[in-house]
C-alpha positions as CSV (number, residue, x, y, z in Angstrom):
1,M,-13.8,-18.7,21.6
2,P,-11.5,-21.7,22.8
3,A,-7.8,-21.1,23.7
4,L,-5.5,-21.7,20.4
5,R,-3.0,-25.4,21.3
6,R,0.1,-25.9,19.5
7,D,-1.6,-29.0,18.0
8,D,-4.6,-27.0,16.8
9,L,-1.9,-25.2,14.5
10,A,0.3,-27.8,13.5
11,A,-3.1,-29.6,12.3
12,M,-3.6,-26.3,9.9
13,D,-0.1,-27.5,8.6
14,R,-1.2,-30.4,7.7
15,D,-4.2,-29.8,6.0
16,D,-2.4,-26.5,3.9
17,P,-2.1,-27.0,0.2
18,L,0.6,-24.6,-0.4
19,A,3.2,-26.6,2.7
20,Y,4.8,-27.9,0.0
21,L,5.9,-24.4,-1.2
22,R,8.4,-24.0,1.8
23,G,11.0,-26.2,0.4
24,Q,11.6,-24.3,-2.4
25,F,13.4,-21.5,-0.3
26,D,16.5,-22.0,1.5
27,L,15.4,-21.0,5.1
28,P,18.2,-21.2,8.3
29,D,17.6,-23.5,10.8
30,G,16.7,-22.0,13.8
31,L,14.7,-19.3,12.4
32,I,11.5,-18.0,12.5
33,Y,11.6,-15.7,9.7
34,L,8.7,-12.9,9.9
35,D,10.5,-10.0,7.8
36,G,9.7,-11.1,4.4
37,N,7.7,-7.6,3.8
38,S,11.6,-6.3,4.3
39,L,13.5,-8.8,2.4
40,G,12.1,-12.0,1.0
41,P,14.3,-15.4,1.7
42,M,16.3,-16.8,-1.1
43,P,14.5,-19.3,-3.2
44,K,16.8,-22.6,-3.7
45,A,16.8,-22.1,-7.9
46,V,19.0,-18.8,-7.2
47,P,22.5,-20.0,-7.0
48,A,22.1,-22.6,-9.9
49,R,20.4,-19.5,-11.7
50,L,23.5,-17.6,-11.1
51,D,26.0,-20.4,-11.6
52,E,24.5,-20.4,-15.0
53,V,24.6,-16.7,-15.8
54,V,27.8,-15.9,-14.4
55,G,29.6,-19.1,-15.0
56,R,28.1,-19.8,-18.7
57,Q,26.6,-16.4,-20.2
58,W,28.6,-13.7,-19.4
59,R,32.1,-16.0,-18.9
60,Q,32.2,-18.2,-22.3
61,D,29.4,-15.9,-24.3
62,L,30.6,-12.1,-23.4
63,I,28.6,-10.1,-25.4
64,Q,26.7,-12.3,-27.2
65,S,24.2,-13.3,-24.3
66,W,23.1,-9.8,-25.0
67,N,21.3,-12.0,-28.0
68,R,21.9,-15.4,-27.6
69,H,20.7,-15.3,-24.0
70,G,17.9,-12.7,-24.5
71,W,19.3,-10.2,-22.1
72,M,17.9,-7.4,-23.7
73,Y,14.7,-8.4,-23.2
74,L,14.5,-9.0,-19.6
75,P,13.0,-6.1,-18.2
76,T,9.8,-7.1,-20.8
77,R,9.9,-10.7,-20.3
78,L,10.0,-10.4,-16.6
79,G,7.4,-8.0,-16.4
80,D,4.7,-10.2,-18.4
81,R,6.0,-12.9,-15.5
82,I,4.6,-10.5,-12.7
83,A,2.0,-8.9,-14.8
84,P,-0.5,-11.8,-13.7
85,L,0.3,-11.2,-9.8
86,I,-1.2,-7.7,-10.0
87,G,-4.0,-8.0,-12.3
88,A,-2.2,-6.7,-15.2
89,A,-2.0,-7.5,-19.2
90,A,0.9,-8.9,-20.9
91,G,2.9,-5.5,-22.4
92,E,2.0,-3.5,-19.3
93,V,4.6,-4.0,-16.8
94,V,8.7,-4.0,-17.0
95,V,10.9,-4.3,-14.6
96,A,13.4,-1.6,-14.5
97,D,15.4,0.4,-12.0
98,S,14.1,1.2,-8.3
99,T,10.5,2.1,-7.0
100,S,11.6,5.5,-6.6
101,V,13.3,6.1,-9.7
102,N,9.6,4.6,-11.3
103,L,7.5,6.9,-9.1
104,F,9.8,9.6,-10.7
105,K,9.2,8.6,-14.3
106,L,5.2,8.1,-13.3
107,L,4.4,11.4,-11.4
108,T,5.6,13.2,-13.9
109,A,4.7,11.7,-16.8
110,A,1.0,11.6,-15.1
111,L,1.3,15.3,-14.5
112,R,1.8,15.9,-18.3
113,L,-1.3,14.2,-19.0
114,Y,-3.4,16.6,-17.1
115,P,-1.4,20.2,-17.4
116,D,-4.6,22.1,-16.2
117,R,-4.7,20.6,-12.7
118,R,-2.1,20.9,-10.2
119,V,-2.7,19.0,-6.8
120,I,-1.2,15.5,-6.1
121,V,-3.3,13.9,-3.2
122,S,-1.7,11.3,-1.0
123,Q,-1.5,10.0,2.6
124,A,1.2,12.2,5.6
125,G,1.9,8.2,6.8
126,N,2.8,7.3,3.4
127,F,6.1,5.9,2.8
128,P,8.9,8.7,2.7
129,T,10.4,7.9,-0.6
130,D,6.6,8.1,-2.0
131,N,5.9,11.2,-0.8
132,Y,9.7,13.2,-1.1
133,V,9.9,11.8,-4.9
134,A,6.3,13.3,-5.3
135,Q,8.2,16.5,-3.4
136,G,10.8,16.5,-5.9
137,V,8.9,16.3,-9.1
138,I,6.5,19.0,-7.9
139,D,10.0,21.1,-8.0
140,F,11.5,19.6,-11.1
141,L,8.5,21.1,-12.9
142,G,8.2,24.1,-11.3
143,Q,4.9,24.9,-12.7
144,G,3.1,25.3,-9.0
145,H,1.9,22.0,-8.5
146,E,0.8,20.8,-4.7
147,L,1.3,18.1,-2.9
148,R,-1.9,17.4,-0.7
149,L,-1.3,15.1,1.7
150,V,-4.1,13.5,4.3
151,T,-3.3,12.3,7.7
152,G,-5.7,8.9,8.2
153,D,-6.9,6.6,5.6
154,D,-9.9,8.3,4.0
155,V,-8.1,9.9,0.6
156,I,-11.5,9.8,-1.2
157,S,-12.9,13.4,0.6
158,A,-9.6,15.1,-0.2
159,I,-10.6,14.6,-3.9
160,D,-12.1,17.5,-6.1
161,G,-11.6,19.1,-9.2
162,D,-7.9,20.6,-8.9
163,V,-6.8,17.3,-8.3
164,A,-4.2,15.6,-10.9
165,L,-3.4,12.4,-9.4
166,V,-3.8,10.1,-6.7
167,A,-0.5,8.2,-5.4
168,L,-1.2,5.6,-2.3
169,T,0.2,2.7,-1.6
170,Q,-2.4,0.1,-1.4
171,V,-0.8,-1.6,2.5
172,D,0.6,0.9,4.2
173,Y,4.1,0.0,5.6
174,R,3.8,0.7,9.4
175,S,0.0,-0.7,9.8
176,G,-0.6,-3.0,7.3
177,H,-3.7,-1.4,6.6
178,L,-5.0,-2.0,3.8
179,Q,-7.0,0.5,1.0
180,D,-9.9,-0.8,-1.4
181,L,-7.7,-0.7,-4.5
182,G,-11.3,-0.2,-6.4
183,E,-12.9,2.0,-4.5
184,V,-10.6,4.4,-4.1
185,T,-9.7,4.1,-8.1
186,A,-13.3,4.5,-9.0
187,A,-13.4,7.8,-6.3
188,A,-10.3,9.5,-8.1
189,H,-11.5,8.9,-11.6
190,D,-14.8,10.1,-10.6
191,G,-13.0,13.4,-9.5
192,G,-11.3,13.5,-13.1
193,A,-8.3,12.6,-11.6
194,L,-5.5,9.4,-12.6
195,M,-5.0,7.0,-9.9
196,L,-1.0,5.4,-9.1
197,W,-0.7,2.3,-6.6
198,D,2.4,1.7,-4.9
199,L,2.1,-2.1,-4.3
200,C,5.5,-2.7,-2.5
201,H,3.4,-4.3,0.3
202,S,1.0,-6.4,-2.0
203,A,2.6,-7.7,-4.6
204,G,3.6,-11.4,-4.3
205,A,1.2,-11.2,-1.2
206,L,-2.6,-10.8,-1.8
207,P,-4.4,-10.6,-5.4
208,V,-4.3,-7.6,-6.7
209,D,-6.4,-6.5,-9.9
210,L,-5.0,-3.2,-11.8
211,N,-7.1,-3.6,-14.6
212,G,-10.3,-5.1,-12.9
213,A,-9.9,-1.7,-10.9
214,G,-9.2,0.7,-14.0
215,A,-5.8,1.8,-12.5
216,D,-3.4,4.1,-14.4
217,F,0.0,3.2,-13.1
218,A,1.6,1.4,-10.4
219,V,5.0,0.9,-8.9
220,G,6.6,-2.2,-6.5
221,C,9.6,-3.6,-5.4
222,T,10.2,-7.2,-5.9
223,Y,12.9,-7.5,-3.0
224,K,9.9,-8.3,-0.4
225,Y,7.0,-11.0,-1.4
226,L,8.6,-11.4,-4.9
227,N,11.8,-12.7,-3.1
228,G,13.9,-10.9,-5.7
229,G,17.1,-10.3,-3.7
230,P,18.7,-7.4,-2.4
231,G,18.3,-4.7,-4.2
232,A,16.4,-6.3,-6.9
233,P,14.9,-4.1,-9.7
234,A,11.4,-2.4,-9.3
235,F,8.7,-2.6,-12.0
236,L,6.1,-0.4,-13.4
237,Y,2.6,-0.8,-14.6
238,V,1.3,1.8,-17.3
239,A,-2.5,0.8,-18.5
240,R,-2.1,0.1,-22.3
241,R,-4.7,3.1,-23.1
242,W,-2.2,5.3,-21.8
243,Q,1.0,4.4,-23.5
244,D,1.0,6.2,-26.6
245,D,0.6,9.2,-24.8
246,L,3.3,8.9,-22.0
247,R,6.1,11.3,-22.2
248,Q,8.2,10.6,-18.9
249,P,11.2,12.6,-18.5
250,L,14.1,9.8,-18.4
251,S,14.6,9.2,-22.1
252,G,17.6,6.8,-21.6
253,W,18.6,4.9,-25.1
254,L,16.8,1.8,-24.4
255,G,13.7,3.7,-24.1
256,H,14.0,5.0,-27.4
257,A,12.4,3.3,-30.5
258,E,15.5,1.7,-32.1
259,P,18.2,1.9,-29.7
260,F,20.9,0.2,-31.9
261,A,19.9,2.8,-34.5
262,F,22.0,5.4,-32.3
263,E,20.0,8.3,-33.8
264,A,20.4,11.6,-32.5
265,G,17.5,12.6,-31.5
266,Y,14.9,10.9,-29.1
267,R,12.1,9.0,-30.4
268,P,10.0,6.8,-27.8
269,A,9.2,3.4,-28.0
270,E,6.0,1.9,-28.8
271,G,4.4,0.6,-25.8
272,I,5.5,-0.2,-22.7
273,G,8.9,0.1,-23.8
274,R,9.2,3.8,-23.7
275,T,9.0,3.8,-19.7
276,L,12.7,2.2,-19.8
277,C,16.2,4.3,-19.4
278,G,19.2,2.4,-19.0
279,T,21.2,-0.5,-19.3
280,P,19.3,-3.7,-17.8
281,A,21.1,-5.3,-14.2
282,I,21.1,-8.6,-15.6
283,L,22.6,-10.7,-12.7
284,S,19.9,-9.4,-10.3
285,M,17.2,-9.8,-13.0
286,S,18.3,-13.1,-13.5
287,V,17.6,-13.8,-9.7
288,L,14.0,-12.2,-10.2
289,D,13.3,-14.7,-13.0
290,A,14.8,-17.7,-10.9
291,A,12.8,-16.5,-8.1
292,L,9.3,-15.8,-9.6
293,D,9.4,-19.7,-10.8
294,V,7.6,-20.3,-7.0
295,F,4.5,-18.7,-8.5
296,D,4.3,-20.6,-11.4
297,D,1.4,-22.8,-10.3
298,V,0.2,-20.7,-7.4
299,A,-3.4,-19.0,-7.2
300,M,-3.1,-15.4,-5.4
301,A,-6.6,-16.2,-3.7
302,D,-4.6,-19.2,-2.4
303,L,-2.1,-17.0,-0.8
304,R,-4.3,-14.3,0.4
305,E,-6.7,-17.4,2.3
306,K,-3.4,-18.6,4.0
307,S,-1.8,-15.4,4.7
308,L,-5.3,-14.2,6.6
309,A,-5.6,-17.4,8.2
310,L,-1.8,-17.1,9.6
311,T,-2.4,-12.9,10.5
312,D,-5.7,-14.3,12.5
313,C,-3.9,-17.1,14.4
314,F,-0.8,-14.5,15.4
315,I,-3.6,-11.8,16.2
316,R,-5.5,-14.5,18.6
317,L,-2.4,-15.8,20.0
318,M,-0.9,-12.9,21.1
319,T,-4.1,-11.7,22.7
320,Q,-4.7,-14.9,24.4
321,E,-0.7,-15.0,25.5
322,C,0.6,-11.6,25.6
323,G,-2.2,-9.6,26.7
324,G,-0.9,-8.0,29.8
325,F,2.6,-7.0,28.4
326,G,1.3,-3.3,27.0
327,F,0.8,-4.3,23.5
328,E,-1.4,-2.2,21.4
329,L,-2.6,-3.7,17.9
330,A,-1.8,-1.3,15.2
331,T,-3.5,-3.3,12.3
332,P,-6.7,-3.5,11.5
333,R,-8.5,-7.1,12.9
334,Q,-10.7,-6.3,10.1
335,A,-9.7,-9.1,7.6
336,E,-10.8,-7.3,4.3
337,R,-8.7,-4.7,5.8
338,R,-5.5,-6.1,6.4
339,G,-2.2,-6.8,4.4
340,S,-0.1,-9.8,5.4
341,Q,1.8,-8.4,8.0
342,V,0.6,-7.5,11.6
343,S,1.7,-4.8,13.9
344,W,2.5,-4.0,17.5
345,R,2.8,-1.1,19.4
346,H,4.8,-0.6,22.2
347,Q,6.7,2.2,23.8
348,N,9.8,-0.4,24.4
349,G,9.5,-1.8,20.6
350,Y,13.0,-1.0,19.7
351,P,14.5,-3.8,22.2
352,I,11.9,-5.6,22.6
353,M,12.6,-6.5,19.4
354,Q,16.2,-6.7,18.9
355,A,15.6,-9.3,22.0
356,L,13.6,-11.6,19.3
357,I,16.0,-11.2,16.9
358,A,18.8,-12.5,19.3
359,D,16.2,-15.7,20.0
360,G,15.6,-16.4,16.4
361,V,12.2,-14.8,16.1
362,I,12.9,-11.7,12.8
363,G,10.7,-8.8,12.4
364,D,11.5,-5.3,12.5
365,F,11.1,-2.1,13.8
366,R,9.3,1.3,12.5
367,S,9.3,4.3,14.3
368,P,8.4,5.7,16.7
369,D,7.5,2.5,18.3
370,I,5.8,-0.6,16.0
371,L,7.0,-4.0,16.3
372,R,6.3,-5.1,12.7
373,F,5.8,-8.9,11.8
374,G,5.3,-9.9,8.2
375,F,3.4,-13.1,6.8
376,A,4.8,-14.8,3.4
377,P,2.2,-17.4,2.9
378,L,4.8,-19.0,0.5
379,Y,6.9,-21.0,3.3
380,L,5.7,-19.9,7.0
381,R,3.9,-22.3,8.8
382,F,1.4,-22.2,11.2
383,V,3.4,-23.9,13.8
384,D,6.0,-21.1,13.6
385,V,2.9,-18.5,14.4
386,W,3.0,-20.6,17.7
387,D,6.6,-20.3,18.4
388,A,6.9,-17.3,18.0
389,V,4.2,-16.2,20.3
390,A,6.0,-18.3,23.0
391,V,9.2,-16.5,22.5
392,I,7.6,-13.4,22.6
393,R,5.9,-14.0,25.6
394,E,9.5,-15.4,27.1
395,V,11.0,-12.4,26.2
396,M,8.8,-10.1,28.3
397,D,8.4,-12.6,31.1
398,S,11.9,-12.5,31.8
399,G,12.9,-8.6,31.1
400,R,15.7,-9.7,28.5
401,W,14.7,-7.0,26.3
402,D,15.7,-4.7,28.7
403,R,19.4,-4.6,27.8
404,P,22.0,-1.8,27.2
405,D,23.0,-3.3,23.7
406,F,19.2,-3.8,22.4
407,R,18.2,-0.7,23.0
408,R,21.4,0.6,20.8
409,R,19.8,2.1,17.9
410,A,21.5,0.1,14.4
411,A,21.6,2.0,10.8
412,V,18.8,-0.3,9.6
413,T,15.7,-1.2,12.4
């Protein structure tokens, strides 16, 4: 295979049908941002939307805005906007709370649906909050449930007649390994179990088809590839076939059939509305609403094609330019098994990443030894890949990563 040159990547940028989307983001000059899998950058439409919501809707219209500007319906309206990005139908997704809170709701509700089964299957390497919340649900219910954690990526062999629920993250947060959503969902159902997917590292970066796969439940965040901003509310999905039977534990007033009837007893709303709990966070939801405008005319298949091209180029260039520096690829080389990130193992991963950040290449580090780079196809260029690898090579050649200040661990890595 011939060596890649910067001119080759510049030509790919000229032919990129999604190149125009970069102009919709307010990206700082001089940075190569490869951390959209942790926090997406700000879309340019956000400040104007905030000015409208804060300056007119809140300041002038005050309480009337709940009706006049549809604040009350933001959770379901935003859910319907996200639904096409994850293969769901209108009325199957709401935006509310955090991923952890939504996991608590759906894990509890799923176990209540299958009371004769006592096992949740997940992965030992799953994102910690998923397993922590599962442990908390088991303690909360106090009915002898078990969290069965599988080492590695093959969970299908762990599904037996005791399993009530399989709960997995579609794209592994450390390695970027992509689970086969259809295959695993089918295996869960064949074993008589329900299927819950965490889409935090896939929603907005690659095509997801929850209904096509027959998934039962899903959760996800909106501050990564959906660019909803720090602390943006999460979303949850419940397949329509389960909505009328769902009993989630957080029976707050907004999930009531008639919140403003102020009844003494709880009656769950019909459909997806019963998964709501408390008052929606209007400012952050309004930011998310503006951020989702970027996706209006974008086909997820086109995003996936560019994502794979970007990550392929990065793997090739790292091998070509940095092959002698001790980096070990932690992400699958096979395109069909890769999300929209590339991770490398290195024994000095943390100080190397700090040196890269100081030089304007922004990625992040995950313990114990992973340098993680996210490739958001909405705004990244192919020449960014070349320029990032050039910085990595210079940092390694010079040994500038080996400084005490780069080794000092910050609270967020």
